[in-house]
HTML snippet that shows the backbone in 3Dmol.js (N, CA, C, O; Angstrom):
<script src="https://3Dmol.org/build/3Dmol-min.js"></script>
<div id="view" style="width:600px;height:400px;position:relative"></div>
<script>
const pdb = `
ATOM      1  N   MET A   1       0.847  -1.151  -0.218  1.00  0.00           N
ATOM      2  CA  MET A   1      -0.048  -0.074  -0.045  1.00  0.00           C
ATOM      3  C   MET A   1       0.792   1.223   0.094  1.00  0.00           C
ATOM      4  O   MET A   1       1.644   1.322   0.977  1.00  0.00           O
ATOM      5  N   ASP A   2       0.544   2.188  -0.771  1.00  0.00           N
ATOM      6  CA  ASP A   2       1.310   3.249  -0.857  1.00  0.00           C
ATOM      7  C   ASP A   2       0.527   4.540  -0.334  1.00  0.00           C
ATOM      8  O   ASP A   2       0.883   5.657  -0.710  1.00  0.00           O
ATOM      9  N   ASN A   3      -0.360   4.393   0.390  1.00  0.00           N
ATOM     10  CA  ASN A   3      -1.210   5.264   1.203  1.00  0.00           C
ATOM     11  C   ASN A   3      -1.600   6.544   0.227  1.00  0.00           C
ATOM     12  O   ASN A   3      -1.563   7.707   0.627  1.00  0.00           O
ATOM     13  N   ASN A   4      -1.929   6.207  -0.932  1.00  0.00           N
ATOM     14  CA  ASN A   4      -2.402   7.175  -1.875  1.00  0.00           C
ATOM     15  C   ASN A   4      -4.037   7.491  -1.838  1.00  0.00           C
ATOM     16  O   ASN A   4      -4.539   8.391  -2.511  1.00  0.00           O
ATOM     17  N   GLY A   5      -4.720   6.702  -1.038  1.00  0.00           N
ATOM     18  CA  GLY A   5      -5.985   6.974  -0.832  1.00  0.00           C
ATOM     19  C   GLY A   5      -6.967   5.929  -1.969  1.00  0.00           C
ATOM     20  O   GLY A   5      -8.196   5.904  -1.905  1.00  0.00           O
ATOM     21  N   THR A   6      -6.276   5.230  -2.833  1.00  0.00           N
ATOM     22  CA  THR A   6      -6.733   4.382  -3.712  1.00  0.00           C
ATOM     23  C   THR A   6      -6.270   2.886  -3.796  1.00  0.00           C
ATOM     24  O   THR A   6      -5.127   2.635  -3.414  1.00  0.00           O
ATOM     25  N   ILE A   7      -7.003   1.952  -4.229  1.00  0.00           N
ATOM     26  CA  ILE A   7      -6.593   0.678  -4.362  1.00  0.00           C
ATOM     27  C   ILE A   7      -6.059   0.643  -5.882  1.00  0.00           C
ATOM     28  O   ILE A   7      -6.896   0.846  -6.761  1.00  0.00           O
ATOM     29  N   GLU A   8      -5.005   0.452  -6.173  1.00  0.00           N
ATOM     30  CA  GLU A   8      -4.578   0.558  -7.548  1.00  0.00           C
ATOM     31  C   GLU A   8      -4.355  -1.057  -8.088  1.00  0.00           C
ATOM     32  O   GLU A   8      -4.496  -2.007  -7.319  1.00  0.00           O
ATOM     33  N   ASN A   9      -4.040  -1.192  -9.316  1.00  0.00           N
ATOM     34  CA  ASN A   9      -3.726  -2.387 -10.027  1.00  0.00           C
ATOM     35  C   ASN A   9      -3.023  -3.489  -9.129  1.00  0.00           C
ATOM     36  O   ASN A   9      -3.594  -4.537  -8.827  1.00  0.00           O
ATOM     37  N   GLU A  10      -1.637  -3.141  -8.695  1.00  0.00           N
ATOM     38  CA  GLU A  10      -1.037  -4.082  -8.261  1.00  0.00           C
ATOM     39  C   GLU A  10      -1.437  -4.435  -6.744  1.00  0.00           C
ATOM     40  O   GLU A  10      -1.270  -5.546  -6.241  1.00  0.00           O
ATOM     41  N   GLU A  11      -1.952  -3.396  -6.138  1.00  0.00           N
ATOM     42  CA  GLU A  11      -2.563  -3.538  -4.775  1.00  0.00           C
ATOM     43  C   GLU A  11      -3.828  -4.422  -4.758  1.00  0.00           C
ATOM     44  O   GLU A  11      -4.060  -5.212  -3.843  1.00  0.00           O
ATOM     45  N   LEU A  12      -4.632  -4.240  -5.830  1.00  0.00           N
ATOM     46  CA  LEU A  12      -5.852  -4.925  -6.165  1.00  0.00           C
ATOM     47  C   LEU A  12      -5.454  -6.412  -6.309  1.00  0.00           C
ATOM     48  O   LEU A  12      -5.843  -7.319  -5.573  1.00  0.00           O
ATOM     49  N   ARG A  13      -4.582  -6.532  -7.412  1.00  0.00           N
ATOM     50  CA  ARG A  13      -4.116  -7.978  -7.653  1.00  0.00           C
ATOM     51  C   ARG A  13      -3.801  -8.515  -6.507  1.00  0.00           C
ATOM     52  O   ARG A  13      -4.574  -9.391  -6.120  1.00  0.00           O
ATOM     53  N   GLY A  14      -2.791  -8.232  -5.756  1.00  0.00           N
ATOM     54  CA  GLY A  14      -2.228  -8.717  -4.467  1.00  0.00           C
ATOM     55  C   GLY A  14      -3.208  -9.232  -3.595  1.00  0.00           C
ATOM     56  O   GLY A  14      -3.173 -10.394  -3.190  1.00  0.00           O
ATOM     57  N   PHE A  15      -4.320  -8.194  -3.204  1.00  0.00           N
ATOM     58  CA  PHE A  15      -5.407  -8.674  -2.257  1.00  0.00           C
ATOM     59  C   PHE A  15      -6.358  -9.762  -3.045  1.00  0.00           C
ATOM     60  O   PHE A  15      -6.840 -10.677  -2.379  1.00  0.00           O
ATOM     61  N   LEU A  16      -6.592  -9.688  -4.247  1.00  0.00           N
ATOM     62  CA  LEU A  16      -7.279 -10.620  -4.801  1.00  0.00           C
ATOM     63  C   LEU A  16      -6.763 -12.011  -5.004  1.00  0.00           C
ATOM     64  O   LEU A  16      -7.548 -12.956  -5.072  1.00  0.00           O
ATOM     65  N   LYS A  17      -5.445 -12.167  -5.104  1.00  0.00           N
ATOM     66  CA  LYS A  17      -4.736 -13.193  -5.195  1.00  0.00           C
ATOM     67  C   LYS A  17      -4.836 -13.723  -3.865  1.00  0.00           C
ATOM     68  O   LYS A  17      -5.082 -14.928  -3.809  1.00  0.00           O
ATOM     69  N   ASP A  18      -4.695 -13.075  -2.729  1.00  0.00           N
ATOM     70  CA  ASP A  18      -4.712 -13.562  -1.408  1.00  0.00           C
ATOM     71  C   ASP A  18      -6.137 -14.291  -1.049  1.00  0.00           C
ATOM     72  O   ASP A  18      -6.267 -15.341  -0.419  1.00  0.00           O
ATOM     73  N   LEU A  19      -7.229 -13.426  -1.638  1.00  0.00           N
ATOM     74  CA  LEU A  19      -8.657 -14.106  -1.443  1.00  0.00           C
ATOM     75  C   LEU A  19      -8.703 -15.411  -2.312  1.00  0.00           C
ATOM     76  O   LEU A  19      -9.275 -16.383  -1.818  1.00  0.00           O
ATOM     77  N   LEU A  20      -8.175 -15.515  -3.511  1.00  0.00           N
ATOM     78  CA  LEU A  20      -8.073 -16.643  -4.137  1.00  0.00           C
ATOM     79  C   LEU A  20      -7.561 -17.804  -3.687  1.00  0.00           C
ATOM     80  O   LEU A  20      -8.150 -18.879  -3.797  1.00  0.00           O
ATOM     81  N   GLU A  21      -6.362 -17.641  -3.121  1.00  0.00           N
ATOM     82  CA  GLU A  21      -5.769 -18.671  -2.342  1.00  0.00           C
ATOM     83  C   GLU A  21      -6.464 -19.418  -1.144  1.00  0.00           C
ATOM     84  O   GLU A  21      -6.286 -20.567  -0.742  1.00  0.00           O
ATOM     85  N   LEU A  22      -7.524 -18.176  -0.576  1.00  0.00           N
ATOM     86  CA  LEU A  22      -8.280 -18.972   0.501  1.00  0.00           C
ATOM     87  C   LEU A  22      -9.346 -19.652   0.076  1.00  0.00           C
ATOM     88  O   LEU A  22      -9.864 -20.398   0.908  1.00  0.00           O
ATOM     89  N   VAL A  23      -9.912 -19.590  -1.204  1.00  0.00           N
ATOM     90  CA  VAL A  23     -11.025 -20.085  -1.514  1.00  0.00           C
ATOM     91  C   VAL A  23     -10.871 -21.285  -2.755  1.00  0.00           C
ATOM     92  O   VAL A  23     -11.681 -22.194  -2.939  1.00  0.00           O
ATOM     93  N   LYS A  24      -9.631 -21.044  -3.540  1.00  0.00           N
ATOM     94  CA  LYS A  24      -9.440 -21.856  -4.586  1.00  0.00           C
ATOM     95  C   LYS A  24      -7.858 -22.076  -4.596  1.00  0.00           C
ATOM     96  O   LYS A  24      -7.054 -21.223  -4.973  1.00  0.00           O
ATOM     97  N   LYS A  25      -7.536 -23.337  -4.131  1.00  0.00           N
ATOM     98  CA  LYS A  25      -6.081 -23.520  -4.092  1.00  0.00           C
ATOM     99  C   LYS A  25      -5.353 -23.756  -5.631  1.00  0.00           C
ATOM    100  O   LYS A  25      -4.155 -23.527  -5.794  1.00  0.00           O
ATOM    101  N   ASP A  26      -6.196 -24.221  -6.676  1.00  0.00           N
ATOM    102  CA  ASP A  26      -5.562 -24.406  -7.770  1.00  0.00           C
ATOM    103  C   ASP A  26      -5.923 -23.341  -9.029  1.00  0.00           C
ATOM    104  O   ASP A  26      -6.087 -23.671 -10.204  1.00  0.00           O
ATOM    105  N   TYR A  27      -5.997 -22.065  -8.508  1.00  0.00           N
ATOM    106  CA  TYR A  27      -6.361 -21.229  -9.516  1.00  0.00           C
ATOM    107  C   TYR A  27      -5.191 -20.651 -10.320  1.00  0.00           C
ATOM    108  O   TYR A  27      -4.035 -20.767  -9.912  1.00  0.00           O
ATOM    109  N   ASP A  28      -5.500 -20.018 -11.481  1.00  0.00           N
ATOM    110  CA  ASP A  28      -4.335 -19.762 -12.529  1.00  0.00           C
ATOM    111  C   ASP A  28      -4.339 -18.149 -12.695  1.00  0.00           C
ATOM    112  O   ASP A  28      -5.017 -17.347 -12.054  1.00  0.00           O
ATOM    113  N   ALA A  29      -3.442 -17.898 -13.682  1.00  0.00           N
ATOM    114  CA  ALA A  29      -3.575 -16.323 -14.077  1.00  0.00           C
ATOM    115  C   ALA A  29      -4.750 -15.908 -14.506  1.00  0.00           C
ATOM    116  O   ALA A  29      -5.140 -14.787 -14.179  1.00  0.00           O
ATOM    117  N   GLN A  30      -5.566 -16.784 -15.362  1.00  0.00           N
ATOM    118  CA  GLN A  30      -6.494 -16.423 -16.039  1.00  0.00           C
ATOM    119  C   GLN A  30      -7.626 -16.123 -15.038  1.00  0.00           C
ATOM    120  O   GLN A  30      -8.299 -15.105 -15.197  1.00  0.00           O
ATOM    121  N   ASP A  31      -7.898 -17.076 -13.878  1.00  0.00           N
ATOM    122  CA  ASP A  31      -8.685 -16.763 -12.989  1.00  0.00           C
ATOM    123  C   ASP A  31      -8.655 -15.628 -12.228  1.00  0.00           C
ATOM    124  O   ASP A  31      -9.684 -15.047 -11.882  1.00  0.00           O
ATOM    125  N   LEU A  32      -7.194 -15.153 -11.847  1.00  0.00           N
ATOM    126  CA  LEU A  32      -6.879 -13.795 -11.303  1.00  0.00           C
ATOM    127  C   LEU A  32      -7.407 -12.701 -12.105  1.00  0.00           C
ATOM    128  O   LEU A  32      -8.152 -11.813 -11.690  1.00  0.00           O
ATOM    129  N   GLN A  33      -6.976 -12.832 -13.246  1.00  0.00           N
ATOM    130  CA  GLN A  33      -7.341 -11.573 -14.369  1.00  0.00           C
ATOM    131  C   GLN A  33      -8.998 -11.406 -14.436  1.00  0.00           C
ATOM    132  O   GLN A  33      -9.576 -10.321 -14.485  1.00  0.00           O
ATOM    133  N   ASP A  34      -9.602 -12.645 -14.428  1.00  0.00           N
ATOM    134  CA  ASP A  34     -11.152 -12.629 -14.588  1.00  0.00           C
ATOM    135  C   ASP A  34     -11.733 -12.053 -13.233  1.00  0.00           C
ATOM    136  O   ASP A  34     -12.699 -11.295 -13.316  1.00  0.00           O
ATOM    137  N   PHE A  35     -11.241 -12.343 -12.066  1.00  0.00           N
ATOM    138  CA  PHE A  35     -11.683 -11.993 -10.769  1.00  0.00           C
ATOM    139  C   PHE A  35     -11.467 -10.346 -10.648  1.00  0.00           C
ATOM    140  O   PHE A  35     -12.289  -9.569 -10.162  1.00  0.00           O
ATOM    141  N   GLU A  36     -10.353 -10.047 -11.122  1.00  0.00           N
ATOM    142  CA  GLU A  36      -9.900  -8.426 -11.002  1.00  0.00           C
ATOM    143  C   GLU A  36     -10.818  -7.701 -11.963  1.00  0.00           C
ATOM    144  O   GLU A  36     -11.234  -6.589 -11.638  1.00  0.00           O
ATOM    145  N   GLU A  37     -11.166  -8.238 -13.115  1.00  0.00           N
ATOM    146  CA  GLU A  37     -12.058  -7.471 -14.036  1.00  0.00           C
ATOM    147  C   GLU A  37     -13.390  -7.428 -13.541  1.00  0.00           C
ATOM    148  O   GLU A  37     -14.093  -6.421 -13.640  1.00  0.00           O
ATOM    149  N   THR A  38     -13.773  -8.535 -12.990  1.00  0.00           N
ATOM    150  CA  THR A  38     -15.161  -8.607 -12.235  1.00  0.00           C
ATOM    151  C   THR A  38     -15.133  -7.442 -11.138  1.00  0.00           C
ATOM    152  O   THR A  38     -16.046  -6.616 -11.133  1.00  0.00           O
ATOM    153  N   ILE A  39     -14.261  -7.382 -10.363  1.00  0.00           N
ATOM    154  CA  ILE A  39     -14.258  -6.619  -9.351  1.00  0.00           C
ATOM    155  C   ILE A  39     -14.228  -5.008  -9.840  1.00  0.00           C
ATOM    156  O   ILE A  39     -14.882  -4.091  -9.342  1.00  0.00           O
ATOM    157  N   LEU A  40     -13.551  -4.954 -10.640  1.00  0.00           N
ATOM    158  CA  LEU A  40     -13.322  -3.414 -11.256  1.00  0.00           C
ATOM    159  C   LEU A  40     -14.715  -3.032 -11.833  1.00  0.00           C
ATOM    160  O   LEU A  40     -15.255  -1.938 -11.674  1.00  0.00           O
ATOM    161  N   ARG A  41     -15.208  -4.062 -12.507  1.00  0.00           N
ATOM    162  CA  ARG A  41     -16.565  -3.733 -13.473  1.00  0.00           C
ATOM    163  C   ARG A  41     -17.667  -3.424 -12.129  1.00  0.00           C
ATOM    164  O   ARG A  41     -18.505  -2.530 -12.253  1.00  0.00           O
ATOM    165  N   GLY A  42     -17.601  -4.043 -11.164  1.00  0.00           N
ATOM    166  CA  GLY A  42     -18.560  -3.898  -9.985  1.00  0.00           C
ATOM    167  C   GLY A  42     -18.212  -2.952  -9.156  1.00  0.00           C
ATOM    168  O   GLY A  42     -19.162  -2.691  -8.418  1.00  0.00           O
ATOM    169  N   CYS A  43     -17.151  -2.223  -8.902  1.00  0.00           N
ATOM    170  CA  CYS A  43     -16.719  -1.527  -8.039  1.00  0.00           C
ATOM    171  C   CYS A  43     -16.257  -0.135  -8.289  1.00  0.00           C
ATOM    172  O   CYS A  43     -16.417   0.797  -7.501  1.00  0.00           O
ATOM    173  N   ASP A  44     -15.616  -0.059  -9.559  1.00  0.00           N
ATOM    174  CA  ASP A  44     -14.882   1.158 -10.054  1.00  0.00           C
ATOM    175  C   ASP A  44     -15.881   1.859 -10.596  1.00  0.00           C
ATOM    176  O   ASP A  44     -16.046   1.700 -11.806  1.00  0.00           O
ATOM    177  N   TYR A  45     -16.620   2.621 -10.006  1.00  0.00           N
ATOM    178  CA  TYR A  45     -17.920   3.553 -10.616  1.00  0.00           C
ATOM    179  C   TYR A  45     -17.386   4.613 -11.684  1.00  0.00           C
ATOM    180  O   TYR A  45     -18.069   4.942 -12.654  1.00  0.00           O
ATOM    181  N   ASP A  46     -16.091   5.131 -11.424  1.00  0.00           N
ATOM    182  CA  ASP A  46     -15.700   6.205 -12.279  1.00  0.00           C
ATOM    183  C   ASP A  46     -14.993   5.959 -13.352  1.00  0.00           C
ATOM    184  O   ASP A  46     -14.667   6.793 -14.197  1.00  0.00           O
ATOM    185  N   GLU A  47     -14.653   4.426 -13.344  1.00  0.00           N
ATOM    186  CA  GLU A  47     -13.819   3.660 -14.494  1.00  0.00           C
ATOM    187  C   GLU A  47     -12.472   4.255 -14.778  1.00  0.00           C
ATOM    188  O   GLU A  47     -12.000   4.519 -15.883  1.00  0.00           O
ATOM    189  N   ASP A  48     -11.898   4.432 -13.515  1.00  0.00           N
ATOM    190  CA  ASP A  48     -10.380   5.111 -13.617  1.00  0.00           C
ATOM    191  C   ASP A  48      -9.390   3.995 -13.459  1.00  0.00           C
ATOM    192  O   ASP A  48      -8.189   4.258 -13.513  1.00  0.00           O
ATOM    193  N   GLY A  49      -9.875   2.574 -13.237  1.00  0.00           N
ATOM    194  CA  GLY A  49      -8.829   1.602 -12.907  1.00  0.00           C
ATOM    195  C   GLY A  49      -8.542   1.330 -11.707  1.00  0.00           C
ATOM    196  O   GLY A  49      -7.791   0.391 -11.442  1.00  0.00           O
ATOM    197  N   LYS A  50      -9.213   2.278 -10.557  1.00  0.00           N
ATOM    198  CA  LYS A  50      -8.639   2.123  -9.242  1.00  0.00           C
ATOM    199  C   LYS A  50      -9.842   2.059  -8.313  1.00  0.00           C
ATOM    200  O   LYS A  50     -10.906   2.389  -8.838  1.00  0.00           O
ATOM    201  N   ILE A  51      -9.873   1.760  -7.255  1.00  0.00           N
ATOM    202  CA  ILE A  51     -11.054   1.764  -6.310  1.00  0.00           C
ATOM    203  C   ILE A  51     -10.718   2.756  -5.260  1.00  0.00           C
ATOM    204  O   ILE A  51      -9.916   2.479  -4.368  1.00  0.00           O
ATOM    205  N   SER A  52     -11.342   3.960  -5.348  1.00  0.00           N
ATOM    206  CA  SER A  52     -11.199   5.062  -4.400  1.00  0.00           C
ATOM    207  C   SER A  52     -11.748   4.776  -3.015  1.00  0.00           C
ATOM    208  O   SER A  52     -12.479   3.798  -2.858  1.00  0.00           O
ATOM    209  N   LYS A  53     -11.426   5.607  -1.961  1.00  0.00           N
ATOM    210  CA  LYS A  53     -12.044   5.357  -0.583  1.00  0.00           C
ATOM    211  C   LYS A  53     -13.533   5.476  -0.652  1.00  0.00           C
ATOM    212  O   LYS A  53     -14.251   4.726   0.009  1.00  0.00           O
ATOM    213  N   LYS A  54     -14.012   6.407  -1.441  1.00  0.00           N
ATOM    214  CA  LYS A  54     -15.501   6.736  -1.755  1.00  0.00           C
ATOM    215  C   LYS A  54     -16.205   5.459  -2.274  1.00  0.00           C
ATOM    216  O   LYS A  54     -17.282   5.135  -1.774  1.00  0.00           O
ATOM    217  N   GLU A  55     -15.598   4.668  -3.330  1.00  0.00           N
ATOM    218  CA  GLU A  55     -16.096   3.527  -4.011  1.00  0.00           C
ATOM    219  C   GLU A  55     -16.029   2.487  -3.044  1.00  0.00           C
ATOM    220  O   GLU A  55     -17.026   1.768  -2.979  1.00  0.00           O
ATOM    221  N   LEU A  56     -15.083   2.245  -2.280  1.00  0.00           N
ATOM    222  CA  LEU A  56     -14.892   1.349  -1.321  1.00  0.00           C
ATOM    223  C   LEU A  56     -15.845   1.454  -0.245  1.00  0.00           C
ATOM    224  O   LEU A  56     -16.435   0.432   0.106  1.00  0.00           O
ATOM    225  N   THR A  57     -16.080   2.585   0.340  1.00  0.00           N
ATOM    226  CA  THR A  57     -17.177   2.975   1.298  1.00  0.00           C
ATOM    227  C   THR A  57     -18.648   2.819   0.758  1.00  0.00           C
ATOM    228  O   THR A  57     -19.575   2.635   1.546  1.00  0.00           O
ATOM    229  N   MET A  58     -18.813   2.883  -0.392  1.00  0.00           N
ATOM    230  CA  MET A  58     -20.234   2.786  -0.928  1.00  0.00           C
ATOM    231  C   MET A  58     -20.465   1.115  -1.069  1.00  0.00           C
ATOM    232  O   MET A  58     -21.580   0.658  -0.819  1.00  0.00           O
ATOM    233  N   ILE A  59     -19.350   0.219  -1.483  1.00  0.00           N
ATOM    234  CA  ILE A  59     -19.453  -1.120  -1.561  1.00  0.00           C
ATOM    235  C   ILE A  59     -19.668  -1.610  -0.146  1.00  0.00           C
ATOM    236  O   ILE A  59     -20.662  -2.298   0.089  1.00  0.00           O
ATOM    237  N   LEU A  60     -18.796  -1.302   0.828  1.00  0.00           N
ATOM    238  CA  LEU A  60     -18.970  -1.748   2.043  1.00  0.00           C
ATOM    239  C   LEU A  60     -20.340  -1.421   2.763  1.00  0.00           C
ATOM    240  O   LEU A  60     -20.877  -2.260   3.484  1.00  0.00           O
ATOM    241  N   LEU A  61     -20.835  -0.285   2.561  1.00  0.00           N
ATOM    242  CA  LEU A  61     -22.046   0.120   3.052  1.00  0.00           C
ATOM    243  C   LEU A  61     -23.218  -0.546   2.363  1.00  0.00           C
ATOM    244  O   LEU A  61     -24.269  -0.738   2.975  1.00  0.00           O
ATOM    245  N   ALA A  62     -23.062  -0.884   1.160  1.00  0.00           N
ATOM    246  CA  ALA A  62     -24.090  -1.862   0.428  1.00  0.00           C
ATOM    247  C   ALA A  62     -24.062  -3.210   0.907  1.00  0.00           C
ATOM    248  O   ALA A  62     -25.095  -3.875   0.991  1.00  0.00           O
ATOM    249  N   LEU A  63     -22.857  -3.678   1.247  1.00  0.00           N
ATOM    250  CA  LEU A  63     -22.798  -5.111   1.704  1.00  0.00           C
ATOM    251  C   LEU A  63     -23.400  -5.144   3.222  1.00  0.00           C
ATOM    252  O   LEU A  63     -24.089  -6.068   3.653  1.00  0.00           O
ATOM    253  N   ALA A  64     -23.051  -4.066   3.905  1.00  0.00           N
ATOM    254  CA  ALA A  64     -23.623  -4.286   5.526  1.00  0.00           C
ATOM    255  C   ALA A  64     -25.080  -4.107   5.396  1.00  0.00           C
ATOM    256  O   ALA A  64     -25.779  -4.817   6.119  1.00  0.00           O
ATOM    257  N   LYS A  65     -25.748  -3.143   4.464  1.00  0.00           N
ATOM    258  CA  LYS A  65     -27.143  -3.128   4.279  1.00  0.00           C
ATOM    259  C   LYS A  65     -27.700  -4.388   3.911  1.00  0.00           C
ATOM    260  O   LYS A  65     -28.639  -4.858   4.553  1.00  0.00           O
ATOM    261  N   HIS A  66     -27.224  -4.946   2.978  1.00  0.00           N
ATOM    262  CA  HIS A  66     -27.488  -6.395   2.358  1.00  0.00           C
ATOM    263  C   HIS A  66     -27.569  -7.485   3.615  1.00  0.00           C
ATOM    264  O   HIS A  66     -28.549  -8.193   3.847  1.00  0.00           O
ATOM    265  N   ASN A  67     -26.433  -7.471   4.311  1.00  0.00           N
ATOM    266  CA  ASN A  67     -26.476  -8.473   5.496  1.00  0.00           C
ATOM    267  C   ASN A  67     -27.508  -8.220   6.451  1.00  0.00           C
ATOM    268  O   ASN A  67     -28.152  -9.129   6.976  1.00  0.00           O
ATOM    269  N   GLN A  68     -27.699  -6.866   6.713  1.00  0.00           N
ATOM    270  CA  GLN A  68     -28.659  -6.710   7.798  1.00  0.00           C
ATOM    271  C   GLN A  68     -29.923  -7.227   7.180  1.00  0.00           C
ATOM    272  O   GLN A  68     -30.621  -7.971   7.868  1.00  0.00           O
ATOM    273  N   GLU A  69     -30.280  -6.936   6.021  1.00  0.00           N
ATOM    274  CA  GLU A  69     -31.354  -7.364   5.384  1.00  0.00           C
ATOM    275  C   GLU A  69     -31.716  -8.968   5.566  1.00  0.00           C
ATOM    276  O   GLU A  69     -32.789  -9.475   5.893  1.00  0.00           O
ATOM    277  N   GLU A  70     -30.474  -9.584   5.246  1.00  0.00           N
ATOM    278  CA  GLU A  70     -30.619 -11.045   5.191  1.00  0.00           C
ATOM    279  C   GLU A  70     -30.730 -11.409   6.627  1.00  0.00           C
ATOM    280  O   GLU A  70     -31.367 -12.446   6.815  1.00  0.00           O
ATOM    281  N   ASP A  71     -30.254 -10.794   7.728  1.00  0.00           N
ATOM    282  CA  ASP A  71     -30.583 -11.177   9.135  1.00  0.00           C
ATOM    283  C   ASP A  71     -31.916 -10.963   9.496  1.00  0.00           C
ATOM    284  O   ASP A  71     -32.539 -11.713  10.247  1.00  0.00           O
ATOM    285  N   ARG A  72     -32.416  -9.839   8.916  1.00  0.00           N
ATOM    286  CA  ARG A  72     -33.709  -9.566   9.490  1.00  0.00           C
ATOM    287  C   ARG A  72     -34.809 -10.540   8.782  1.00  0.00           C
ATOM    288  O   ARG A  72     -35.796 -10.871   9.440  1.00  0.00           O
ATOM    289  N   LEU A  73     -34.655 -10.963   7.549  1.00  0.00           N
ATOM    290  CA  LEU A  73     -35.434 -11.966   6.868  1.00  0.00           C
ATOM    291  C   LEU A  73     -35.040 -13.168   7.538  1.00  0.00           C
ATOM    292  O   LEU A  73     -35.963 -13.945   7.785  1.00  0.00           O
ATOM    293  N   SER A  74     -33.962 -13.484   7.869  1.00  0.00           N
ATOM    294  CA  SER A  74     -33.702 -14.803   8.606  1.00  0.00           C
ATOM    295  C   SER A  74     -34.517 -14.926   9.927  1.00  0.00           C
ATOM    296  O   SER A  74     -35.140 -15.945  10.224  1.00  0.00           O
ATOM    297  N   ASN A  75     -34.469 -13.951  10.597  1.00  0.00           N
ATOM    298  CA  ASN A  75     -35.053 -13.708  12.101  1.00  0.00           C
ATOM    299  C   ASN A  75     -36.629 -13.900  11.951  1.00  0.00           C
ATOM    300  O   ASN A  75     -37.293 -14.542  12.765  1.00  0.00           O
ATOM    301  N   ILE A  76     -37.211 -13.208  10.705  1.00  0.00           N
ATOM    302  CA  ILE A  76     -38.762 -13.479  10.506  1.00  0.00           C
ATOM    303  C   ILE A  76     -39.036 -14.829  10.220  1.00  0.00           C
ATOM    304  O   ILE A  76     -40.000 -15.377  10.756  1.00  0.00           O
ATOM    305  N   ALA A  77     -38.289 -15.438   9.426  1.00  0.00           N
ATOM    306  CA  ALA A  77     -38.347 -16.830   8.984  1.00  0.00           C
ATOM    307  C   ALA A  77     -38.490 -17.905  10.056  1.00  0.00           C
ATOM    308  O   ALA A  77     -39.212 -18.903  10.060  1.00  0.00           O
ATOM    309  N   SER A  78     -37.532 -17.407  11.061  1.00  0.00           N
ATOM    310  CA  SER A  78     -37.412 -18.594  12.253  1.00  0.00           C
ATOM    311  C   SER A  78     -38.416 -18.329  13.378  1.00  0.00           C
ATOM    312  O   SER A  78     -38.479 -19.091  14.342  1.00  0.00           O
TER     313      SER A  78
END
`;
const viewer = $3Dmol.createViewer("view");
viewer.addModel(pdb, "pdb");
viewer.setStyle({}, {cartoon: {color: "spectrum"}});
viewer.zoomTo();
viewer.render();
</script>
């Protein structure tokens, strides 16, 4: 991390590589590239090839809201 306020290509690739290693031991370079492209398509709202603090905040808030809704629905169902 270079503390510039964004997650750039190499930083993102390193993070995603670590994630892939946790869930898929036999991934290859194409898996990593596909994962990176998917993350950027879904998270890089201004399409600058980086994930900014604002974009990351929006992603985390959306995930938190989604998890709260799932918990609420799960509690209703039980």
